[in-house]
Phi, psi and omega in degrees: 000150176259136179223152174281148177302324180296330176290316180296326182287358174260003185276150171262138180256127181251127171278181181292339185229025177155172182279137178269315183152198182251152178290127180248342180196167175229135177255130180239158178274115185284357174273313183251004176050056181228136178291125181256329181213148163261139176262123185255129175274107182273007177055233184274355183292314177227073185300135176081359181252129178270116182262123178251133175235135183267147172305338176301329185269002185285129177269310182216130180243114179236077185292332177294335178257009179058044183218134175230124178255140180238163182282345185279153176267167179295325177295320179295321176294315182299323183266010181287158179305140183290133175236102188286149177298145172064018176246141179295150180260109181279165176297327177296318178295321177299318181297322176301316179296316181293323175295318182297315185268346183080025178277144172284132179300125181292339184273359179253112182124173186264001182261185176292327180234081182067233182282346182241186183246005177233149179283108182235150175297149182289155174247176179300326180294335182275346189299336179298335183283337191294334181266001184269144177221104184289322177199171183258013180268136177243146180248025183286136176225155182268132173300318179299326179297314184286322181269352169067153174279327178242301178234131178275185178300142178281138178253126183237134181264185182296318188237022182216135183300310181214127182262343181155194180229150179289129179239345180192174177232154174245123191234140176272121185277010176262303178264346182065031174276143174275118181269326184213152164256130177269124184246127173273122186279000169054225184291337181294310176229080187305135176078010182239158178224162178216145177264120181251127179278151176302335178295339180278352184274124176275316182198162176230128174263101185290337179281311181277350180062048179240140175243120179262127180244161184263036180241150175274160181302321182293328177291319178295316180298321181299326183260006180285158182215163178272001180226154175246030183300129177292334180299324177290319180295331181292345177284346180280133182288092185259354184305122177067359180303307182292321182299314181300317182294313186293323182286345178267359182286000000 
């Protein structure tokens, strides 16, 4: 199923023995455009600690009921490596988390999630990967950063200075791949939105907060709509589309 990031951010996360808190952000891999972690706001339970949970740890996902259950216990979460607020998450920090929880590193192997294309708990055969670190560079980015609290990243086309701003993402809750960025076309096309696939992105200027796409303004206008309903997007044949592209990169 396809869901908007804003829908996922309304979910409560349940550990095996109690509630952890609500999803406050999602971190995605900007190379393969896949959600790698949910950031959980634990409120007063663990003040000042940023709790990250990987789709690998998900037991049951009921986004229509705003609920995500994970295999970890509250003690395991409490004793996990510290991830401080407002600090970048390095690959070394990710490895600490993966060692703690027993997750297979998603960056080791030829698939979207390590050797495969779905987030699965590690097996004994996978344990050899847990101590490996290919490099110390991380490509994690915040969904909240791109869609902004007030104004999201600006989207610019081939022949138009600015086509709109990012307001949401469309995510597959099976592979956790990002299929689309939802762009509000603002003053250019008032009251309309358009779904842009990551394949349309030529480059991103993370400093200037600009996204350059390989589409003309007329192409964007042709596919714009007055609604950003995911139900409409689900009519698009997206099965394996992102997987085929990403594995060929």
